[in-house]
C-alpha positions in Angstrom: -101.9 1.3 28.2 -105.2 3.0 27.7 -107.1 2.2 24.5 -109.8 4.7 23.3 -112.6 3.1 21.3 -115.6 4.4 19.5 -119.0 2.9 20.4 -121.1 1.1 17.8 -124.4 2.4 16.4 -125.9 -1.1 16.8 -126.2 -2.3 20.3 -127.4 -5.6 21.8 -130.6 -5.5 23.9 -131.4 -7.8 26.8 -134.6 -8.9 28.6 -135.1 -8.7 32.3 -132.2 -7.7 34.5 -130.8 -5.2 37.0 -131.3 -1.6 35.8 -128.7 1.1 35.4 -126.9 2.3 38.6 -125.3 5.6 37.6 -123.2 5.7 40.7 -121.5 2.5 39.8 -120.1 3.7 36.5 -116.3 4.3 36.2 -115.0 7.9 35.9 -117.2 9.4 38.6 -116.1 12.9 37.5 -118.4 12.5 34.5 -121.5 11.8 36.7 -123.1 15.2 36.5 -122.6 15.5 32.8 -124.0 12.0 32.3 -127.1 12.8 34.4 -127.7 15.9 32.3 -127.6 14.0 29.0 -129.7 11.2 30.4 -132.4 13.5 31.7 -132.8 15.5 28.5 -132.6 12.5 26.3 -135.4 10.7 28.1 -137.5 13.9 28.3 -137.1 14.5 24.6 -138.1 11.0 23.6 -141.2 11.1 26.0 -142.4 14.5 24.8 -142.3 14.4 21.0 -141.4 11.2 19.1 -141.1 13.0 15.7 -138.7 15.7 17.1 -136.7 13.0 18.9 -136.3 11.1 15.7 -135.1 14.2 13.9 -132.7 15.2 16.7 -131.2 11.7 16.9 -130.9 11.4 13.2 -133.0 8.2 13.0 -134.7 6.9 9.8 -138.3 5.8 9.9 -137.1 2.2 10.2 -135.2 3.0 13.4 -138.2 4.7 15.2 -138.2 1.9 17.7 -134.9 3.3 19.1 -136.9 6.1 20.7 -138.8 3.6 22.9 -135.5 2.1 23.9 -134.4 5.5 25.2 -137.6 5.9 27.2 -136.7 2.9 29.2 -133.0 3.8 30.0 -133.6 4.0 33.8 -135.4 0.7 34.0 -134.0 -1.5 31.2 -131.6 -4.3 31.9 -128.0 -3.1 32.2 -125.2 -5.3 31.0 -121.4 -4.8 30.7 -120.7 -2.4 27.9 -118.5 -5.0 26.3 -121.7 -7.0 25.7 -123.8 -4.0 24.7 -121.6 -2.7 21.9 -121.8 -4.8 18.7 -120.6 -4.2 15.1 -117.5 -4.8 13.0 -114.9 -3.6 15.5 -116.4 -5.4 18.5 -117.0 -8.6 16.5 -113.3 -8.6 15.6 -112.3 -7.8 19.2 -114.6 -10.6 20.4 -114.1 -9.9 24.1 -116.1 -13.0 25.2 -113.6 -15.4 23.8 -110.5 -13.8 25.3 -108.7 -15.9 28.0 -109.0 -14.8 31.6 -105.8 -12.8 31.7 -106.7 -11.0 28.5 -110.2 -10.1 29.8 -108.5 -8.6 32.9 -106.3 -6.5 30.7 -109.4 -5.4 28.7 -111.1 -4.3 31.8 -108.2 -2.2 32.8 -107.2 -0.8 29.4 -110.3 -0.3 27.2 -112.4 2.9 27.3 -115.4 3.3 25.1 -116.5 6.9 24.2 -120.2 7.6 24.1 -122.6 10.5 23.4 -124.7 9.5 26.4 -122.1 8.3 29.0 -119.1 10.3 27.9 -116.8 7.3 28.3 -117.2 3.9 30.0 -115.1 0.8 30.8 -116.2 -2.4 29.1 -117.1 -3.8 32.5 -119.5 -0.9 33.3 -123.1 -2.0 33.2 -125.2 0.1 30.9 -128.5 -0.4 29.0 -128.9 -0.4 25.3 -129.4 3.1 24.0 -129.3 5.4 20.9 -127.5 8.7 21.2 -124.4 9.4 19.1 -121.8 12.0 19.9 -122.9 14.0 16.8 -126.3 14.7 18.4 -127.3 18.2 19.3 -129.8 18.2 22.1 -132.2 21.2 22.2 -131.1 22.2 25.7 -127.5 21.0 26.2 -126.5 21.6 22.6 -123.8 19.6 20.7 -122.8 16.6 22.8 -119.2 16.8 21.6 -119.0 20.3 23.1 -120.9 19.2 26.3 -118.3 16.6 27.1 -115.1 18.6 26.6 -114.8 20.2 30.0 -115.6 17.2 32.1 -113.4 15.0 29.9 -110.5 17.4 30.2 -110.8 17.1 34.0 -111.2 13.3 34.2 -109.2 11.8 31.3 -105.6 12.9 32.1 -105.7 10.9 35.3 -107.2 7.9 33.6 -104.5 8.0 31.0 -101.9 7.2 33.7 -98.3 7.2 32.5 -98.4 4.7 29.7 -99.4 4.6 26.0 -102.7 6.1 24.9 -103.8 4.2 21.8 -106.5 6.3 20.1 -108.8 4.2 17.8 -111.8 6.5 18.0 -113.7 7.7 14.9 -113.6 11.4 14.1 -117.0 12.0 15.7 -115.6 11.1 19.1 -112.1 12.6 19.0 -113.4 16.2 19.6 -114.8 15.2 23.0 -111.2 14.8 24.4 -107.9 15.6 22.7 -104.8 14.6 24.7 -102.5 17.6 25.4 -99.0 18.2 26.4 -97.2 15.2 28.0 -100.1 12.9 27.5 -100.2 13.8 23.8 -96.6 12.9 23.4 -97.4 9.3 24.4 -100.6 9.1 22.3 -100.8 7.3 19.0 -103.7 7.3 16.6 -104.0 4.6 14.0 -105.4 4.5 10.5 -105.8 1.2 8.6 -105.1 1.5 4.9 -105.6 -0.9 2.0 -102.0 -1.3 1.0 -102.5 -1.4 -2.8 -104.7 1.7 -2.9 -103.6 3.5 0.2 -107.2 4.2 1.0 -109.2 3.8 4.1 -112.2 1.5 3.7 -114.6 1.6 6.6 -115.3 -2.1 7.1 -111.8 -3.4 7.3 -110.6 -0.3 9.0 -112.9 -1.2 11.9 -112.2 -4.9 11.7 -108.5 -4.5 11.7 -108.6 -2.1 14.7 -110.6 -4.8 16.6 -107.9 -7.4 15.7 -105.1 -5.1 16.8 -106.6 -4.6 20.2 -107.3 -8.3 20.5 -103.7 -9.1 19.5 -102.3 -6.7 22.1 -104.5 -8.0 24.9 -103.9 -11.7 24.0 -100.1 -11.2 23.9 -100.1 -9.3 27.2 -98.2 -6.4 25.5 -98.4 -3.0 27.2 -96.2 -0.5 25.3 -95.1 2.5 27.3 -95.2 4.8 24.3 -95.8 5.0 20.5 -92.3 3.9 19.5 -92.8 0.7 21.6 -96.2 0.2 20.1 -94.7 0.2 16.6 -92.3 -2.4 17.6 -95.0 -4.5 19.3 -97.3 -4.4 16.3 -94.5 -5.4 14.0 -93.7 -8.3 16.3 -97.3 -9.3 16.1 -97.2 -9.4 12.3 -98.6 -6.0 11.4 -97.1 -3.7 8.7 -96.8 -0.3 10.4 -95.6 3.0 9.1 -95.1 6.2 11.1 -92.5 8.2 12.9 -92.2 10.6 15.8 -93.8 14.0 15.2 -91.5 16.9 14.4 -92.4 18.7 17.7 -92.8 17.6 21.3 -96.3 17.5 22.8 -97.9 16.0 19.7 -99.5 12.7 19.1 -98.1 10.1 16.7 -100.0 9.1 13.6 -99.5 5.5 12.5 -100.7 3.7 9.5 -101.3 -0.1 9.5 -101.2 -1.5 6.0 -103.5 -4.4 5.1 -103.4 -6.3 1.8 -106.7 -8.1 1.9 -110.1 -6.5 2.6 -112.0 -8.8 4.9 
């Protein structure tokens, strides 16, 4: 099972520590594309703070994020699972998983990123600010920048099991499963059952709980149909059926009564 996650806008920062080692990151096929984004991002933030704030879409109150980007090569790097914070990651709560579940998380979870492309939760990265929606002056739109290297690297990473796609829309464009991989891919929406509407906070929180439930139970569905059965066994209310044509991803809805 491969679980595709979005990053979080908010990220934890740490003090002294070993800095980034690009060559140690998973998915080495993304190395050149990572280096290109890193180089331009640091250069942009060093050259013109106001332009960097505009390009990165930062409010005045977040101006300090530019200084964080300036130190990407020297700042303390920590496992990505510790760097990413926010509603989904709070609900997932990797730190409190048992040892076996943590091993499953290391194998199964892949976090998409405007700067790194995609990383495992065990990959050591510094705190940064650069979303997939950013359009750098030189490289252009990062979603487009990542498509070719992702198309080369991700099918192998997907293996032969389920691909559970929990990414937000800003990150889905960087890699779209195709063909045989798409047929064993399932995307999930979380809906407030009484209104049938997506509400951002509990959508993220429920996705974090779903991943935690699967990891804790040691469940590794081979495909979307098995995922539906597994989630129902774990107490979730799931709706969805096979797509009408082969080579297409499944779309599943998880219904939640309470917003929390």
